[in-house]
MARNUFI-836760 format. One record per residue (C-alpha): x, z, y. Coordinates in steps of 0.001 Angstrom, whole numbers. Layout:
<atoms>
<px:X pz:Z py:Y> .
...
</atoms>
This chain:
<atoms>
<px:-40100 pz:1023 py:77226> .
<px:-42568 pz:-1225 py:77611> .
<px:-41387 pz:-4956 py:78455> .
<px:-42819 pz:-4993 py:81772> .
<px:-40988 pz:-2242 py:82953> .
<px:-37253 pz:-3853 py:81604> .
<px:-38273 pz:-6847 py:82853> .
<px:-38531 pz:-4945 py:86611> .
<px:-35609 pz:-3504 py:86167> .
<px:-33372 pz:-5987 py:85289> .
<px:-35135 pz:-7996 py:88725> .
<px:-34148 pz:-4515 py:90416> .
<px:-30463 pz:-5204 py:89848> .
<px:-30301 pz:-9093 py:90651> .
<px:-32417 pz:-8064 py:93814> .
<px:-30173 pz:-5946 py:94608> .
<px:-26738 pz:-7957 py:93668> .
<px:-28558 pz:-10759 py:96208> .
<px:-28931 pz:-9239 py:99028> .
<px:-28135 pz:-4977 py:98751> .
<px:-29959 pz:-2555 py:100333> .
<px:-32441 pz:-4757 py:102399> .
<px:-33535 pz:-7182 py:99589> .
<px:-34468 pz:-3918 py:97775> .
<px:-36234 pz:-2775 py:100587> .
<px:-37958 pz:-5954 py:100615> .
<px:-38828 pz:-5816 py:97372> .
<px:-39842 pz:-2518 py:97105> .
<px:-42801 pz:-2883 py:100233> .
<px:-44884 pz:-4738 py:98142> .
<px:-44421 pz:-2883 py:94777> .
<px:-47701 pz:-978 py:95524> .
<px:-48924 pz:128 py:91549> .
<px:-52685 pz:-456 py:91153> .
<px:-53283 pz:-3499 py:94007> .
<px:-53359 pz:-7098 py:92697> .
<px:-50675 pz:-8708 py:93753> .
<px:-51916 pz:-11822 py:95332> .
<px:-53848 pz:-9591 py:97903> .
<px:-50262 pz:-8051 py:98999> .
<px:-50035 pz:-11911 py:101185> .
<px:-51645 pz:-12328 py:104556> .
<px:-53082 pz:-15259 py:104254> .
<px:-55078 pz:-14977 py:107208> .
<px:-51999 pz:-14653 py:109458> .
<px:-49845 pz:-17411 py:108107> .
<px:-48019 pz:-19897 py:110700> .
<px:-46477 pz:-23330 py:109906> .
<px:-42945 pz:-24033 py:111397> .
<px:-41445 pz:-26272 py:109355> .
<px:-37918 pz:-26730 py:109542> .
<px:-35872 pz:-29615 py:108692> .
<px:-32532 pz:-27750 py:107941> .
<px:-34954 pz:-25989 py:105310> .
<px:-36076 pz:-27491 py:101662> .
<px:-37641 pz:-27204 py:98307> .
<px:-37131 pz:-29450 py:95294> .
<px:-39258 pz:-29370 py:91807> .
<px:-38470 pz:-31002 py:88598> .
<px:-39820 pz:-32262 py:86532> .
<px:-42274 pz:-34395 py:87721> .
<px:-44361 pz:-34829 py:85282> .
<px:-45524 pz:-31806 py:82693> .
<px:-46719 pz:-31937 py:79088> .
<px:-44939 pz:-35697 py:77863> .
<px:-43103 pz:-34381 py:75094> .
<px:-45591 pz:-32461 py:73297> .
<px:-49082 pz:-33223 py:72539> .
<px:-51295 pz:-30926 py:73845> .
<px:-48892 pz:-29214 py:75852> .
<px:-50329 pz:-26816 py:78435> .
<px:-47504 pz:-24778 py:79452> .
<px:-44222 pz:-26125 py:81311> .
<px:-41211 pz:-24921 py:82645> .
<px:-40510 pz:-26335 py:86456> .
<px:-36710 pz:-25951 py:88508> .
<px:-37296 pz:-24856 py:91494> .
<px:-34138 pz:-26061 py:94205> .
<px:-34401 pz:-24330 py:97910> .
<px:-32671 pz:-23692 py:100918> .
<px:-33257 pz:-22081 py:104445> .
<px:-30545 pz:-22025 py:107265> .
<px:-31160 pz:-18250 py:107836> .
<px:-32223 pz:-16508 py:104902> .
<px:-34121 pz:-13582 py:104803> .
<px:-34588 pz:-10473 py:102413> .
<px:-38270 pz:-11385 py:102885> .
<px:-38674 pz:-15140 py:102318> .
<px:-40645 pz:-16183 py:98992> .
<px:-41593 pz:-19045 py:96952> .
<px:-45215 pz:-19607 py:96643> .
<px:-47237 pz:-22010 py:93735> .
<px:-49583 pz:-23810 py:95622> .
<px:-52403 pz:-25823 py:93429> .
<px:-53843 pz:-28054 py:94802> .
<px:-50750 pz:-29344 py:96344> .
<px:-52570 pz:-30227 py:99288> .
<px:-53306 pz:-26002 py:100582> .
<px:-52896 pz:-27048 py:104328> .
<px:-56129 pz:-26382 py:107198> .
<px:-57924 pz:-29580 py:106021> .
<px:-59375 pz:-28029 py:102660> .
<px:-60437 pz:-25434 py:104143> .
<px:-64271 pz:-24843 py:104159> .
<px:-66709 pz:-25119 py:107537> .
<px:-62876 pz:-24270 py:109320> .
<px:-63108 pz:-24242 py:113095> .
<px:-60659 pz:-25194 py:115900> .
<px:-58538 pz:-22967 py:115857> .
<px:-58582 pz:-21867 py:112796> .
<px:-56559 pz:-20700 py:109788> .
<px:-53353 pz:-23009 py:109142> .
<px:-54000 pz:-21977 py:105646> .
<px:-56616 pz:-20758 py:103482> .
<px:-56135 pz:-20289 py:99784> .
<px:-53484 pz:-18343 py:98203> .
<px:-50744 pz:-18820 py:96141> .
<px:-51524 pz:-18954 py:91609> .
<px:-48182 pz:-17008 py:91986> .
<px:-44827 pz:-16245 py:93773> .
<px:-41217 pz:-14738 py:93872> .
<px:-39379 pz:-13601 py:96393> .
<px:-36508 pz:-16374 py:96758> .
<px:-33967 pz:-13478 py:96867> .
<px:-34313 pz:-13077 py:93033> .
<px:-31913 pz:-15687 py:93227> .
<px:-28401 pz:-14647 py:92780> .
<px:-26479 pz:-15197 py:96739> .
<px:-29038 pz:-16434 py:97852> .
<px:-28865 pz:-13892 py:100448> .
<px:-25270 pz:-15372 py:101094> .
<px:-25345 pz:-18993 py:101053> .
<px:-28869 pz:-19540 py:101360> .
<px:-29305 pz:-21647 py:98372> .
<px:-31047 pz:-20678 py:95394> .
<px:-33265 pz:-21922 py:92227> .
<px:-35763 pz:-20181 py:90319> .
<px:-37640 pz:-21131 py:87294> .
<px:-41580 pz:-21060 py:87303> .
<px:-43456 pz:-21396 py:84088> .
<px:-46675 pz:-23116 py:85199> .
<px:-50036 pz:-24151 py:83069> .
<px:-52469 pz:-26377 py:83058> .
<px:-54839 pz:-25498 py:85341> .
<px:-56568 pz:-28941 py:86027> .
<px:-54655 pz:-29594 py:89739> .
<px:-51338 pz:-30703 py:90882> .
<px:-48422 pz:-28114 py:92081> .
<px:-46628 pz:-27849 py:95201> .
<px:-44242 pz:-25236 py:95855> .
<px:-44144 pz:-23935 py:99419> .
<px:-41283 pz:-22037 py:101175> .
<px:-42212 pz:-19202 py:103056> .
<px:-40338 pz:-16849 py:105612> .
<px:-41366 pz:-13252 py:107107> .
<px:-42427 pz:-11763 py:104223> .
<px:-46135 pz:-11415 py:102636> .
<px:-47255 pz:-9720 py:105652> .
<px:-46384 pz:-12872 py:108374> .
<px:-45541 pz:-15601 py:106106> .
<px:-44171 pz:-18612 py:108290> .
<px:-44223 pz:-21927 py:106011> .
<px:-40608 pz:-23397 py:106570> .
<px:-40673 pz:-26442 py:104110> .
<px:-42879 pz:-27679 py:101310> .
<px:-41849 pz:-29647 py:97818> .
<px:-42734 pz:-32900 py:95679> .
<px:-46002 pz:-32369 py:93987> .
<px:-45927 pz:-31858 py:90255> .
<px:-48412 pz:-32438 py:86948> .
<px:-49208 pz:-32581 py:84215> .
<px:-49789 pz:-35808 py:82020> .
<px:-53649 pz:-34983 py:81770> .
<px:-54555 pz:-32413 py:84191> .
<px:-58058 pz:-32725 py:82626> .
<px:-57360 pz:-31895 py:79002> .
<px:-59098 pz:-29729 py:77181> .
<px:-57749 pz:-26292 py:77039> .
<px:-57113 pz:-22443 py:76221> .
<px:-60428 pz:-21967 py:73186> .
<px:-61755 pz:-18858 py:73210> .
<px:-63975 pz:-17860 py:70037> .
<px:-66687 pz:-15164 py:69884> .
<px:-69044 pz:-14309 py:67757> .
<px:-72724 pz:-15445 py:68269> .
<px:-76065 pz:-14044 py:68463> .
<px:-76417 pz:-14071 py:63847> .
<px:-73737 pz:-13244 py:61896> .
<px:-72495 pz:-16812 py:60492> .
<px:-72407 pz:-18496 py:64001> .
<px:-68995 pz:-18762 py:66094> .
<px:-68730 pz:-19871 py:69572> .
<px:-65797 pz:-21784 py:71148> .
<px:-65649 pz:-22107 py:74283> .
<px:-62770 pz:-23670 py:76503> .
<px:-62154 pz:-25104 py:79732> .
<px:-61336 pz:-28573 py:81089> .
<px:-61258 pz:-30909 py:84037> .
<px:-63853 pz:-32726 py:82473> .
<px:-67499 pz:-33181 py:83805> .
<px:-70260 pz:-33907 py:81683> .
<px:-70600 pz:-37520 py:83515> .
<px:-66743 pz:-37987 py:82831> .
<px:-66497 pz:-37226 py:79363> .
<px:-68918 pz:-35205 py:76407> .
<px:-67192 pz:-32190 py:75039> .
<px:-67585 pz:-30978 py:70951> .
<px:-66029 pz:-29266 py:68515> .
<px:-65015 pz:-31017 py:65847> .
<px:-64682 pz:-28309 py:62556> .
<px:-65116 pz:-27636 py:58666> .
<px:-63781 pz:-26391 py:55392> .
<px:-60460 pz:-27386 py:53894> .
<px:-61122 pz:-30700 py:51633> .
<px:-64258 pz:-31547 py:53253> .
<px:-64932 pz:-33975 py:55678> .
<px:-65302 pz:-32326 py:59033> .
<px:-68649 pz:-32189 py:61071> .
<px:-68891 pz:-32688 py:64956> .
<px:-71099 pz:-29927 py:66606> .
<px:-71445 pz:-31014 py:70974> .
<px:-70690 pz:-28564 py:73496> .
<px:-72922 pz:-27255 py:76261> .
<px:-71530 pz:-27357 py:79878> .
<px:-71103 pz:-25069 py:82637> .
<px:-69211 pz:-24783 py:85994> .
<px:-70057 pz:-22286 py:89653> .
<px:-69229 pz:-22750 py:93308> .
<px:-68312 pz:-20468 py:95863> .
<px:-71766 pz:-20343 py:97012> .
<px:-72251 pz:-17825 py:93433> .
<px:-70102 pz:-15587 py:94201> .
<px:-70391 pz:-12444 py:96264> .
<px:-67589 pz:-11719 py:98852> .
<px:-64161 pz:-11937 py:99448> .
<px:-61608 pz:-12847 py:98497> .
<px:-63158 pz:-14906 py:95760> .
<px:-65512 pz:-16841 py:98064> .
<px:-62607 pz:-17186 py:100886> .
<px:-58573 pz:-17237 py:99744> .
<px:-58758 pz:-16685 py:96203> .
<px:-61600 pz:-20035 py:95617> .
<px:-60156 pz:-21975 py:93286> .
<px:-61997 pz:-24552 py:91423> .
<px:-62937 pz:-23369 py:88404> .
<px:-63177 pz:-26744 py:86426> .
<px:-65927 pz:-26938 py:83654> .
<px:-66259 pz:-24603 py:80687> .
<px:-67815 pz:-25553 py:77616> .
<px:-68913 pz:-23595 py:74776> .
<px:-70126 pz:-25093 py:70865> .
<px:-72378 pz:-23034 py:68752> .
<px:-70888 pz:-23341 py:65135> .
<px:-73610 pz:-22373 py:62862> .
<px:-74363 pz:-21716 py:59079> .
<px:-70871 pz:-20554 py:58442> .
<px:-70000 pz:-19347 py:54451> .
<px:-68566 pz:-15051 py:54599> .
<px:-65306 pz:-15438 py:54972> .
<px:-64756 pz:-18916 py:54403> .
<px:-61452 pz:-20439 py:56367> .
<px:-62439 pz:-23167 py:59051> .
<px:-60393 pz:-25548 py:61038> .
<px:-61416 pz:-27010 py:64240> .
<px:-60410 pz:-28409 py:67246> .
<px:-62323 pz:-29254 py:70826> .
<px:-62575 pz:-32825 py:72165> .
<px:-64144 pz:-34785 py:74855> .
<px:-65169 pz:-38136 py:73924> .
<px:-64995 pz:-40721 py:77713> .
<px:-66808 pz:-43623 py:77881> .
<px:-65179 pz:-46288 py:75848> .
<px:-65132 pz:-44275 py:72798> .
<px:-61704 pz:-42667 py:73073> .
<px:-61586 pz:-39352 py:72482> .
<px:-59238 pz:-36648 py:74347> .
<px:-58056 pz:-34203 py:71664> .
<px:-57435 pz:-30117 py:72137> .
<px:-54750 pz:-28395 py:69775> .
<px:-55718 pz:-28061 py:66062> .
<px:-56934 pz:-24415 py:65211> .
<px:-58365 pz:-22191 py:62122> .
<px:-60340 pz:-19477 py:62293> .
<px:-61982 pz:-17215 py:59252> .
<px:-65876 pz:-16544 py:59228> .
<px:-67382 pz:-12940 py:59453> .
<px:-68288 pz:-11593 py:56929> .
<px:-71998 pz:-10728 py:55772> .
<px:-73629 pz:-7886 py:57559> .
<px:-72986 pz:-5319 py:54761> .
<px:-70013 pz:-7397 py:52683> .
<px:-68038 pz:-5044 py:51149> .
<px:-64379 pz:-6450 py:52040> .
<px:-61255 pz:-4969 py:53975> .
<px:-62204 pz:-5864 py:57473> .
<px:-59665 pz:-4749 py:60325> .
<px:-61297 pz:-4655 py:64247> .
<px:-58361 pz:-3999 py:67420> .
<px:-60442 pz:-2357 py:70531> .
<px:-58453 pz:-1850 py:73755> .
<px:-58968 pz:-2097 py:77621> .
<px:-58183 pz:-2411 py:81063> .
<px:-55294 pz:-5278 py:79946> .
<px:-55041 pz:-7564 py:82548> .
<px:-52562 pz:-10502 py:82853> .
<px:-48738 pz:-11326 py:83581> .
<px:-46278 pz:-13971 py:84269> .
<px:-43455 pz:-15069 py:81857> .
<px:-41417 pz:-15987 py:84225> .
<px:-42060 pz:-12471 py:86285> .
<px:-43687 pz:-14114 py:88801> .
<px:-46406 pz:-11446 py:91076> .
<px:-45659 pz:-8796 py:88271> .
<px:-43022 pz:-6822 py:90358> .
<px:-45858 pz:-4949 py:91798> .
<px:-45909 pz:-3465 py:88583> .
<px:-49808 pz:-3847 py:88665> .
<px:-50185 pz:-4560 py:84744> .
<px:-46127 pz:-3863 py:83342> .
<px:-47787 pz:-4001 py:79619> .
<px:-49944 pz:-6530 py:79199> .
<px:-47417 pz:-8614 py:77435> .
<px:-46340 pz:-5896 py:75630> .
<px:-49597 pz:-5379 py:74388> .
<px:-50580 pz:-9613 py:73546> .
<px:-47130 pz:-10147 py:71758> .
<px:-47440 pz:-7380 py:69633> .
<px:-50963 pz:-7913 py:68719> .
<px:-50175 pz:-12214 py:67954> .
<px:-47475 pz:-10673 py:65550> .
<px:-49957 pz:-9028 py:63898> .
<px:-52361 pz:-11325 py:63927> .
<px:-53027 pz:-12170 py:60172> .
<px:-53773 pz:-8395 py:59496> .
<px:-56241 pz:-8849 py:62375> .
<px:-60226 pz:-9975 py:62297> .
<px:-61515 pz:-9558 py:65213> .
<px:-60662 pz:-7849 py:68957> .
<px:-62725 pz:-5993 py:71358> .
<px:-61464 pz:-6052 py:75198> .
<px:-63971 pz:-3284 py:76329> .
<px:-63612 pz:-3960 py:80174> .
<px:-60743 pz:-4375 py:83374> .
<px:-60147 pz:-8084 py:81896> .
<px:-57836 pz:-9941 py:84077> .
<px:-57707 pz:-7937 py:87104> .
<px:-57982 pz:-10914 py:88961> .
<px:-60315 pz:-9331 py:91666> .
<px:-60999 pz:-12161 py:93517> .
<px:-58045 pz:-14302 py:92469> .
<px:-59722 pz:-17106 py:90749> .
<px:-56363 pz:-18551 py:89357> .
<px:-55625 pz:-15869 py:87490> .
<px:-58727 pz:-15954 py:84997> .
<px:-56694 pz:-19046 py:84104> .
<px:-53899 pz:-17754 py:83872> .
<px:-54675 pz:-14919 py:81485> .
<px:-56714 pz:-17125 py:78897> .
<px:-53961 pz:-18927 py:78616> .
<px:-52130 pz:-15890 py:77619> .
<px:-53979 pz:-14421 py:75069> .
<px:-55058 pz:-17772 py:73630> .
<px:-52875 pz:-17414 py:70487> .
<px:-55396 pz:-14191 py:69668> .
<px:-58643 pz:-16047 py:70921> .
<px:-58243 pz:-19721 py:69327> .
<px:-58100 pz:-17828 py:65878> .
<px:-60110 pz:-14218 py:65916> .
<px:-63294 pz:-13711 py:67777> .
<px:-62658 pz:-11828 py:71093> .
<px:-65581 pz:-9890 py:72361> .
<px:-65363 pz:-8680 py:76233> .
<px:-67299 pz:-5500 py:77455> .
<px:-68007 pz:-5430 py:81396> .
<px:-65884 pz:-3560 py:83770> .
<px:-65734 pz:-2569 py:86809> .
<px:-63047 pz:-4834 py:87882> .
<px:-65420 pz:-7671 py:86579> .
<px:-68910 pz:-6761 py:87721> .
<px:-68806 pz:-3954 py:91015> .
<px:-69464 pz:-5371 py:94946> .
<px:-72116 pz:-3521 py:96929> .
<px:-75603 pz:-4840 py:97390> .
<px:-75141 pz:-7165 py:93904> .
<px:-77330 pz:-5003 py:91646> .
<px:-74092 pz:-2984 py:90144> .
<px:-74758 pz:922 py:88996> .
<px:-71599 pz:1223 py:91450> .
<px:-71853 pz:425 py:94684> .
<px:-67799 pz:-633 py:95078> .
<px:-65555 pz:-3107 py:95509> .
<px:-63298 pz:-3842 py:92346> .
<px:-64534 pz:-7138 py:91371> .
<px:-63026 pz:-8781 py:94758> .
<px:-66421 pz:-10530 py:95117> .
<px:-66477 pz:-11824 py:91380> .
<px:-69489 pz:-9918 py:90721> .
<px:-69550 pz:-10017 py:86970> .
<px:-69515 pz:-14095 py:87596> .
<px:-66797 pz:-14964 py:85810> .
<px:-66282 pz:-12980 py:82840> .
<px:-70252 pz:-14010 py:82530> .
<px:-68784 pz:-17449 py:82921> .
<px:-65094 pz:-17714 py:81419> .
<px:-66199 pz:-16041 py:78417> .
<px:-69131 pz:-16096 py:75660> .
<px:-71321 pz:-13186 py:75075> .
<px:-74165 pz:-12478 py:72738> .
<px:-76133 pz:-10765 py:75443> .
<px:-79677 pz:-11705 py:75858> .
<px:-79101 pz:-12466 py:79532> .
<px:-75412 pz:-12808 py:80633> .
<px:-76316 pz:-10348 py:83892> .
<px:-77083 pz:-7615 py:81624> .
<px:-73796 pz:-7425 py:79595> .
<px:-75101 pz:-5201 py:76530> .
<px:-75149 pz:-6321 py:73353> .
<px:-74752 pz:-5100 py:69630> .
<px:-72884 pz:-7200 py:67259> .
<px:-72411 pz:-7080 py:63370> .
<px:-68783 pz:-7394 py:61285> .
<px:-69253 pz:-6534 py:57848> .
<px:-69500 pz:-2727 py:57076> .
<px:-69921 pz:-2130 py:61040> .
<px:-72203 pz:-1873 py:63904> .
<px:-71333 pz:-2439 py:67132> .
<px:-73267 pz:-1429 py:70238> .
<px:-71290 pz:-2401 py:73091> .
<px:-73400 pz:-835 py:76332> .
<px:-72260 pz:-2356 py:80310> .
<px:-71236 pz:1191 py:81980> .
<px:-71764 pz:-1206 py:85190> .
<px:-75472 pz:-1474 py:85104> .
<px:-77686 pz:1838 py:84789> .
<px:-77587 pz:3568 py:81217> .
<px:-79637 pz:6708 py:81956> .
<px:-83456 pz:7649 py:80370> .
<px:-86011 pz:5195 py:80803> .
<px:-84005 pz:2554 py:81777> .
<px:-83358 pz:-950 py:80234> .
<px:-80275 pz:-717 py:78889> .
<px:-81130 pz:3269 py:77364> .
<px:-83900 pz:1170 py:75472> .
<px:-81113 pz:-1341 py:74317> .
<px:-78744 pz:1295 py:73479> .
<px:-81340 pz:3259 py:71090> .
<px:-82444 pz:546 py:69657> .
<px:-78870 pz:-635 py:68364> .
<px:-78433 pz:2444 py:67127> .
<px:-81386 pz:3088 py:65451> .
<px:-81608 pz:-456 py:63557> .
<px:-78889 pz:-617 py:61357> .
<px:-78559 pz:225 py:57756> .
<px:-76323 pz:2673 py:57278> .
<px:-76137 pz:1796 py:53413> .
<px:-74468 pz:-1093 py:54170> .
<px:-73725 pz:-384 py:57454> .
<px:-72180 pz:3023 py:57426> .
<px:-69830 pz:2558 py:60012> .
<px:-71267 pz:2866 py:63418> .
<px:-69324 pz:2172 py:66850> .
<px:-70588 pz:3066 py:70843> .
<px:-68255 pz:1238 py:73465> .
<px:-68237 pz:919 py:77090> .
<px:-65760 pz:308 py:79692> .
<px:-66184 pz:3275 py:82011> .
<px:-66282 pz:6741 py:80019> .
<px:-69334 pz:7949 py:79182> .
<px:-68135 pz:10438 py:76795> .
<px:-65104 pz:12860 py:77512> .
<px:-61666 pz:12026 py:79384> .
<px:-59422 pz:14688 py:80876> .
<px:-58196 pz:11392 py:82861> .
<px:-56929 pz:13035 py:85892> .
<px:-60030 pz:11679 py:88281> .
<px:-62389 pz:12519 py:85653> .
<px:-61092 pz:15998 py:85423> .
<px:-61215 pz:16387 py:89211> .
<px:-64451 pz:15986 py:89307> .
<px:-65231 pz:18942 py:86376> .
<px:-67842 pz:16444 py:84328> .
<px:-64683 pz:14704 py:82093> .
<px:-66883 pz:11553 py:82577> .
<px:-68624 pz:9552 py:84315> .
<px:-71593 pz:11923 py:86117> .
<px:-74814 pz:12636 py:84001> .
<px:-73511 pz:10230 py:81372> .
<px:-73607 pz:12889 py:78431> .
<px:-76476 pz:14311 py:79543> .
<px:-78456 pz:10644 py:78780> .
<px:-76770 pz:9491 py:75565> .
<px:-75236 pz:12584 py:73792> .
<px:-78536 pz:12943 py:72084> .
<px:-78432 pz:9468 py:71296> .
<px:-75125 pz:9718 py:69371> .
<px:-75762 pz:12700 py:68154> .
<px:-80034 pz:11597 py:66562> .
<px:-77996 pz:8195 py:64932> .
<px:-74824 pz:10127 py:63617> .
<px:-72620 pz:7599 py:65872> .
<px:-69093 pz:7810 py:64407> .
<px:-66912 pz:6181 py:66917> .
<px:-66839 pz:6433 py:70656> .
<px:-64458 pz:4067 py:72973> .
<px:-63867 pz:3815 py:76407> .
<px:-61041 pz:2148 py:78875> .
<px:-61285 pz:2979 py:82573> .
<px:-58500 pz:5887 py:82685> .
<px:-55373 pz:3940 py:81416> .
<px:-53676 pz:5654 py:78862> .
<px:-54783 pz:6959 py:75447> .
<px:-56886 pz:10086 py:74832> .
<px:-58918 pz:11291 py:71191> .
<px:-61254 pz:14248 py:70694> .
<px:-62478 pz:16172 py:68032> .
<px:-65932 pz:14973 py:66437> .
<px:-67921 pz:16739 py:69317> .
<px:-71226 pz:17512 py:70405> .
<px:-72273 pz:19386 py:73551> .
<px:-68304 pz:19648 py:74407> .
<px:-68087 pz:21377 py:71185> .
<px:-65427 pz:20721 py:68042> .
<px:-67566 pz:20165 py:64877> .
<px:-64692 pz:20500 py:62853> .
<px:-61219 pz:21956 py:63813> .
<px:-59535 pz:19203 py:61365> .
<px:-57614 pz:16698 py:62619> .
<px:-56733 pz:13912 py:60497> .
<px:-58824 pz:13835 py:57676> .
<px:-62868 pz:13705 py:58372> .
<px:-65382 pz:13595 py:55068> .
<px:-69004 pz:15313 py:55157> .
<px:-71576 pz:15307 py:57321> .
<px:-71409 pz:13394 py:60314> .
<px:-71499 pz:16865 py:63227> .
<px:-70028 pz:15176 py:66031> .
<px:-69131 pz:11726 py:67472> .
<px:-65158 pz:11463 py:67899> .
<px:-64360 pz:9733 py:71447> .
<px:-61478 pz:7909 py:72399> .
<px:-60289 pz:6558 py:75681> .
<px:-58442 pz:3049 py:75058> .
<px:-57463 pz:1848 py:78578> .
<px:-53474 pz:1692 py:78331> .
<px:-53731 pz:-1914 py:77219> .
<px:-51322 pz:-3404 py:80189> .
<px:-52746 pz:-1913 py:83435> .
<px:-50558 pz:775 py:85530> .
<px:-50728 pz:3978 py:83548> .
<px:-53002 pz:7203 py:84296> .
<px:-52287 pz:11095 py:84969> .
<px:-53882 pz:13717 py:83072> .
<px:-54943 pz:17187 py:83578> .
<px:-52470 pz:19208 py:83419> .
<px:-54527 pz:21394 py:81115> .
<px:-55563 pz:20303 py:77910> .
<px:-59306 pz:20598 py:76685> .
<px:-59697 pz:22139 py:73614> .
<px:-62087 pz:19227 py:72535> .
<px:-58665 pz:16853 py:73069> .
<px:-57075 pz:16331 py:70167> .
<px:-54197 pz:13990 py:70786> .
<px:-53052 pz:12648 py:74712> .
<px:-50481 pz:9527 py:75736> .
<px:-49395 pz:8724 py:78564> .
<px:-48560 pz:4623 py:77446> .
<px:-49854 pz:1563 py:76742> .
<px:-51423 pz:1039 py:73497> .
<px:-54329 pz:-239 py:71143> .
<px:-56503 pz:1278 py:68539> .
<px:-56769 pz:-247 py:64774> .
<px:-59732 pz:271 py:62950> .
<px:-59193 pz:-293 py:59553> .
<px:-62551 pz:-200 py:56667> .
<px:-61590 pz:-960 py:52783> .
<px:-65111 pz:52 py:51940> .
<px:-68610 pz:2315 py:52446> .
<px:-66503 pz:5041 py:52175> .
<px:-63545 pz:5221 py:54047> .
<px:-62024 pz:4342 py:56755> .
<px:-58690 pz:4321 py:58576> .
<px:-58509 pz:4326 py:62511> .
<px:-54489 pz:4251 py:63832> .
<px:-53560 pz:4426 py:67895> .
<px:-50421 pz:1834 py:67979> .
<px:-48304 pz:1634 py:70866> .
<px:-47889 pz:-1953 py:72525> .
<px:-44175 pz:-1441 py:72892> .
<px:-43457 pz:-1357 py:69121> .
<px:-46660 pz:-1756 py:67397> .
<px:-45813 pz:1639 py:65385> .
<px:-48463 pz:3793 py:64725> .
<px:-48660 pz:7007 py:66861> .
<px:-51835 pz:9067 py:65888> .
<px:-54071 pz:8456 py:63053> .
<px:-56899 pz:10031 py:60667> .
<px:-59179 pz:9283 py:57831> .
<px:-62423 pz:9777 py:57096> .
<px:-64200 pz:10259 py:53821> .
<px:-67794 pz:9519 py:54025> .
<px:-70659 pz:8826 py:51398> .
<px:-74177 pz:7927 py:52413> .
<px:-76163 pz:11011 py:52374> .
<px:-73467 pz:12423 py:54581> .
<px:-74550 pz:10142 py:57010> .
<px:-78538 pz:11538 py:56142> .
<px:-77632 pz:15389 py:56209> .
<px:-78946 pz:17989 py:59186> .
<px:-76345 pz:18182 py:61800> .
<px:-77573 pz:19746 py:65220> .
<px:-78948 pz:18315 py:67523> .
<px:-80379 pz:16151 py:64600> .
<px:-82488 pz:17665 py:61881> .
<px:-85610 pz:16021 py:61198> .
<px:-88686 pz:17791 py:60200> .
<px:-89277 pz:18810 py:56629> .
<px:-92273 pz:20055 py:54676> .
<px:-91041 pz:23278 py:52444> .
<px:-91669 pz:23064 py:49217> .
<px:-94379 pz:24660 py:47977> .
<px:-94101 pz:28005 py:46956> .
</atoms>
């Protein structure tokens, strides 16, 4: 059972004990799978009715003082209400001042609160609150550049009424550099380090100090960017979901030696010469393109974030997220690079959630390259240039994904790129922009597939967020195409022409693998051991990273070899130029539930296959 669901059951039991049927009923009213939990709070309806008999207190007041660079802390919140109700809740606000004076361009009368909390818990998660009117909750906070306060509301999430506010608490250095994110640069021997801080370039100079063991370290300066409300496209990102993102810094570490281990730490030099340091980390440089060595790749999509303290997530929005994160952390010594292929945080316009996500995955991103693809929950917004005219990004329209993480794109607004990792070539498409023949992206995809040297990089992988290949997910099957409409018609010729080995997608929240397939037909009856010519591409949906799960069609299509409605990820292991291992692992236990091997020689890549036979001159008679 995924950890998020285990937590959910424990909490339901506690809620029932605290307030009986009424408490469970209040809980269930906000338990709508698939919705961003913070969107359930009707901030625009909030009223203020401070009650002298109600109280909230938070301790300790100063966080992050025990350990250098500490960026998470547990906080105890004690609260009391004279008339406890099943819908009472505690919201965490940051900055601590969240009254009407902080509303941009507000008029009188205007909203009394104009920013959503960064997280919340129902008051009756504390045992006996419903009977005594007193409770205690534990919250885990992360360093997010501002101070915090806790607010007690009655009226449920739909009609919140503020009755008490706590004292302010803060981290010892709210501006400290935190949550480094590694990514491959535009060349194979370049690693980028991106992180967040509260320091503008006028306050302190950002840099990375790095080097090989036993060698003197060097310092590389970082660039600094940020964005404001006006950079975003709509609500809630520009309204109740807005929170100052701080400053995002990126440094480019170049001329790396292949497979060499490097040590680094991020820092900011103050005007007086003192340095504010981040934590100490290490990474292994990428292999040279074509290098024959053990190379291990993890791929998944649609993970989102969850809270270690259980906040927000009782809506069952991303119940598997922590399991996926923790399972990858446990096996990190056996992982070289990670691809998170769209629907990254599910912040959906609530900017604070990007900080929460970067902290959650920091043990991974600080050690191995973490490569992204763009999904509908990062990009889609009407009249913003996205191929799909939905509102799934919550007004972010790609700005957060493009800013918070580095990708080696030519144009950040067009989120497609290629990257080489040893014997692999990855062609990462942007399914939120037009991919059809004649478009700029189609030309990129063909160029990426056509320019790889298969003698040295035999393993060719295509990646996109939406399913451009095959899926028997219910909503794709209901349309009859079993993919995005026109997708295969546009791209399957390229996959076949250039002998793409594997194609990965997210978007559908489950796991599915096909046979090697071309034009809807299996090119091989084999299920677990593939060899010989690349007669078709194996397509895999790996959208079970953490968000609520999706159903399949009732009937299994003939091209579907294995499908499972659970949380998990795929791990690829290239042993050499001819041998590849594919494994699907569940997030709950890290065990393998689907696998196959590929044995392929270079002459097999060159061999004539259906839909891809180059013209030949017959031998003279």
